N, C-alpha and C positions, 0 to 999 in steps of 0.2 A: 726427579719429579715423582718417583715411586712412593716415597713417604707421604707426599702431599695427596696423591690420588688415593692411597690407602686410608689416610685420615678422612678424606672426603667420603669415601665409601662407608667408613665407620659411622660418620655423622648421619648419613641418610638412612642406614640400616637401623641405627638407634632411634631415629624419629619414627620409623615404621614399627619397630618392635615395641616401643613404649606406648604405641597407640596415638601419639600426638598427631601424626600425619592424618590418620583416619578421622580423628576427632575434628580437626580443622576442616577437612574436606566436607564432612557431613554438616558441620556448622555453617560453612559458607554457602553450601548448596541450599540448606534449610532457609537461611535468610534471603537467598536469591529467590526462592519460591514465595516467601512471605511478602515480599514487596508488592508484586501484582495481586497476590491473594487478598491482602489487606485493602488494596484499592478496589478490587472487585466486590468485596463484601461490605464496603462502606455504605452504599445506598441501602442495602438490606438491613444493616444494623441501625441506620438512622430511621428506617421505617418501623422497626420493632420498637424503638424507644420514642417514637413520635407522640404516642398517646400520653405517656408519662411526662414527657417534656411539655406537651400542650397543657396539661393540668397545672404545670408550674408557671404557665404564662409565656412559654417560649414557643415561637412558631417555627416549625421545621419545614423548610422548602425542599424541593427536589434537588438531590445531589447528583451532579454530573461528574463522572470519573473518566479519565483517559490515561494515556501513557505517561503524561506529565505527573499525574497523581502518583503513579508507581515509581517514577524516577525520583520524585521528591522523597518518597519513603526509602528508596535506595540510599540516598545520601544522608538521611536521618539515621539509618542503621549502620552506615559505614564506620562511625566512631566506635560502635559496640564491637564489631568484628575485629577492628584494629586493637582495641583494648584487650580482648580475649587473646589475640595473637601475642601481644606483649607479655601478658601474664603467663602464657604457656612457655614462651621461649626466653624469658628474662634470666633464667638460670643456665643458659647455653654455655657460658664461660665458667661461671662460678661452680657449677656442678663438677667441672673438670678439676678445678682447684681443690675441692674437698676430697674427691675420690683419688687424686694423685695420678689419674690417667694422662693428664697433660704433661707432667714431668716424665712419664714413661715414653710418651711420643717424642719429646725433645731429646731424650737420651738415645733414641733410635735414629736421630739425624734430621728430624723435622725442624725447620727454621721457625723462629717465633713469628715472623711476619706472615709465614704461610698458615700458621694457626689462625691469625686474624682474618686472612683472606678466605680460608676455608669456612670458618664460622659465618663470615659475612655472606659468602656465596650461598650457604645453606639457607640462611634466613631470607635473603633476597629472592631466591628461587622458590621457596615455599610460599612466601607472601605473594609473589607474582602468579604462581599457579592457582592458589586459593582465591585471590582477588579476581583472576580471569574467569574462574568458575562462577563466582558470585555475580560478575557482570553478565556473563553469557546466559546464565539461567534467567536473570531478570529481563535481559534484552529479548530472549526467545519468547518468553511468555507475553511480554508487552507487544511484540510483533504479531503474536497469534490473536490476542484479544483486541488490540487497538492498532495504532499507527505510530511508530517511533519517530516519524518525520515531524511530529508536533514539537519535539524538543530540539533546541539548537545546540550544536557542538557536543553531542552526546559523548563521542569518543575522547575529545579533549577534556571534557569535564571529568570523565572516569579516569583518564590518565593523570590528571592533577591530583586526584585523591590517591592514586597509586603512588605518585611521587611523594606525597606527604607521608605515606606509610614508609617509603624508602628512607626519608629523612628521620623518622622516628626510629627505624631500625638502626640507623647510623648512631643514634644516641644510645641505644642499647649496647652496641659494640663499644662505644667510647667509655661509658660508665662501667662496663664489664672489665675493661682494661685497667680501671682504677680501683674498683671496689671488690670486696671479698664475698658478699652475699647478694642473692637475687632480690631481696627486699629493698636494699639500698639502690640497686640498679633500677627497679621498678619505680620507686619513689622519685629518684632523680630524673628519670626519663619523663615521668608524668609531670613533675614540677617544671621542667624546662618547656615542655609542650604547653602547659597552662600559662606560663610566663609569656611565651611567644604569642599565644592567643590574646592575652590581655594587651600586649604591645601593639597588636594589630588594630586596636581601637584608636591609636594615635595616628592622625592623618599622614604625617611624614614617614612613619615607620610601616604603615599598612601595606604599601605597594611592594615592600621588600620582605614582608613577613611570610614564612612558609605556611602559617595558619590561614592565610588568604586562600590557599588552595582548597580549603574545606568549604569555601563559599561557592560551591559549584551550582547551586540552584539559580543564582543570579545570571550565570552564563547560560543555563538551560532556557530560562525564561526570556532571555534577550535583554535583561536589564543592564547587563555588562557585556562588553565586547571582549574577544580573546586577548587583545592587546593589553587590557587592564591587568592581566595575570602574568605577563611575560617576565617582569622583574622578580616576582615572587617565585616563579618557576626556576629562573636562573639562580636565585639566592639559595633555594632548597637544594638544587643539584650541586652547587659549589660547596655548600656547607656539609653535605653528606660526604663528599670526597675528602674534605678537610678533616672531618671527624674520624673517618677511617684511617687517614694518614697519621693523625695524632694517636690513634689507638695502637698503631704499629710501633710508634716511638715509645709509648707507655709500656707496651708488652715487652719491648727489648730491655727496659730498665727494671721491671718488677721482679720480685723473688717469687718463685713457684715451688 
């Protein structure tokens, strides 16, 4: 196991040295602060623009904001932080192919399946840490300014979006085991995610679509119950495991 742990250590140190770790932490914390900040500033902004809007014939009523407003913003910004995460780490495998460091690690006794597991663990742990920060900052400010009790199933809704991110990461690993450049990995990951989102509009496919996990606002507002998401949660988890397993098979076959 020494080669595996050595490779894992290299991965984490590289994420720190290249500044990727710090960039992600700052980005997720910034967006975590922005969610309640935007909600808090909304009435003030509407008041500022009320005169100009009134001249256009639009009547501006008093805007009431609460924790639900901030949580709605939280889930609106979640796709942005996930996209940034994908863009930053889409070259996690392909960078190794180009530099030749993967071949060097393999010649030192590191098994190919351990490479896939190490890379997957790196991405999953960083996503989990950054997303937890993003959630914790928003939750803390919402608790300070308002009452989080107004939103239903907050933790389940947040966990669903985290799982969707895990599913997307498994796509990164899958396409990284097939393709040579990070552009292809990014495009294929985005393409499959978009296709899954479009399929979620089909009534029969919707309940099994991982894209359903993005619809957390319906759970927060009480428009949907937790049971409505169980099949999508199971599908996303099973597919993520399958994609990682297929990635191991692909890595065992490919030339490096």
